[in-house]
N, C-alpha and C positions, 0 to 999 in steps of 0.2 A: 529056823531062824525066828529068831525071838523080836518083832517088832515091839515100836518103842509108840505107836498108838495108829490108832484108826480115825481113819477123818471119814465122814459121810455126808453129802449134801443132797437134799431130795427139794422139791418142789411139789406142784403140783399132787395131789394120789399121794404122798410120802409119810405122812398118818397112818396110815395102812401097810405100806409098807416096813416102817419103820417096829412096828408093831408086829412084824414077823421076823424081825431081828433080833428087839432086843429083849423081849421076856425070855427065849430059850438059853442066853448066854445064861454061863453060872456064876454065884456068887463068889465065887474068886477067880474069874476071870480075869488075866496078867497083864490084861495091855488098857489103857484109857481111851475111853472113844466120845471124842468131836465131834457133835454132828450141828451142822447149820439147813434149817427146816427154813423153807420162803413163808416169810407171815406176816400178817399185817402191822404197818409199826404201832396201829393202836394196841394189839394181843393182847393180852395177859397170861401170854406164853403158857397155854393152855396144854398142851405138849407134855411140858414137864408134869407136872399133874398128871395127865394120865397115861406117860409111859414111865412115872414112877411107881402108879399103882401098880401095873402090870410086871416088872421087873424085878429080879433078884438083886440088882443091882441100883445103887443109887444112882439119881438121875438128878443134875439143879442146873441154874441156869451158870451159863459162864462169869464171872466177877473180870476186873480189872486186877492183874499184878498177881493173881491166883496162881499157885502153883500148879499142874499138871500131874495126876493121878493117878496110879491104877487102881480096877476097880470099880471106877465114876465112870457116869455118863453126865457130858458136857453138853448142855444147847446154847446156840447163841442164843442174847438177850433181842428182843426187837427192837427194828430200826438201830444196830448199832453192827458195824460189823467185825468179825471177832477176829485175832490174829495170835500166833502161836511164835514167843520169842524164844531167840534161839538157847536161852535157860532157860529153856522149858516153862514159863509163863502165860495167861495170856496177855493181852490187851485189847480194846476197844477202842474205837472211833466211830463216828458219824460222816468219816469221807465222802465222798459224793457214790450213788450208788454205781454198782458196779452192774452192768444183765441188768436193769431195771430192778434191781435186789437190793436189799441193805436189810439184813445182812447178804454178804455173797460168797459163793460158795466160795467159787475163785481165790476170794481175797484167803477164805480160813486154807484153802486146799495148796495154798502158793507159798502161805509160808510155814505150812507145816513140813514141805519139803526140804526149805531151808533152813528147816530145825531139826528133824528126823529125821531126813536122807533117803538113805535106802533101810533102813528104820521105820519107814511107813509104808502102810495100806490105804488106800482110798477106793474108796464107793462111789458109783453116784446108783441115784433110783431114778426113779417117772418125776417127770414134770414136764413145763411147757414150753422152757426157751433153752439157751445154748450157756448157760452158767454151771460151773463145772469141768467141761470140754478143756479151758485153757489149762486149769488145776494140775486137772487128771494128767494131761502133756507134762508139767512140771513134776509131777511126783515121778512118771516113769523113764524121764529124764535122770531123775536125781536117785535113780534104781529102786524106788519101792513099789508093790506089789500094786498092779491096779483090776476092780471086780465093777463091774458095770451089770445091770439090772438088766435082765431079759430084754429085751424091745418086744414081746409078745408077752408077756407077762407081766409089761408096766401099764400103769392105767393110761397114763399121758408118754406119749414111747420120742415123745423130741429132745429130752435130754438125753437118755444113752443114746438114742440115732447120731447126736450132734458130737458124742467123745468118742464112739464107734469110728465116727470119720475121722478124729482125730490119731486115736493110738489104736494099739492093737493089745486090750487088754490080757491080765494074766487070767482073768476068767471073764466067764458072762453066766450068770446064775438068777435064776428067777431067788424072787426076796427070801422062801419062805426054803431056801437052801444055804443065802449068806453063815445062817447061825453055825450051820455045823464046817463048814470051809473053818472060818473063823477061827473057832473051836481047835480043827486040826493043826494049822498054821501057825497055832499060840505055842502048843505042845511043848 
């Protein structure tokens, strides 16, 4: 299988989990990665700068109408929902919050599942609410692969546990095991 994209959702504790996942990925990683990390609406999106310093891949904030290309890590901008269009471009919206969040993991995951179908990998990491569980269900329903951070290794296990109540994932892994699995599955 050669996936079309990887989507990752994280909330509380996500910076640490993402720092275990993104930096080990090789410079020639063949699939785009799209991330929603719950952040303050006033955030300067420090996460983009932080991950860019650690990563071999280019990390950038997603932009309206931008084409999604491999070898890049896209971060949802503060206070916008990030959507994937069927033509593999981004849309940004300030629609109402979903699960108290904007950006919402569910919004990204559900639209990416529509665009990529079975060629999508969804990953849920640490977090303190249930955002992402419905999106992971949608990814699974479209035939995509699903990975849930092992709740015992999550800083806050609410999001992984909420997802495990919705689906039986392809894999349950600690954050540090996810990059190796991604490298294997994308070969």
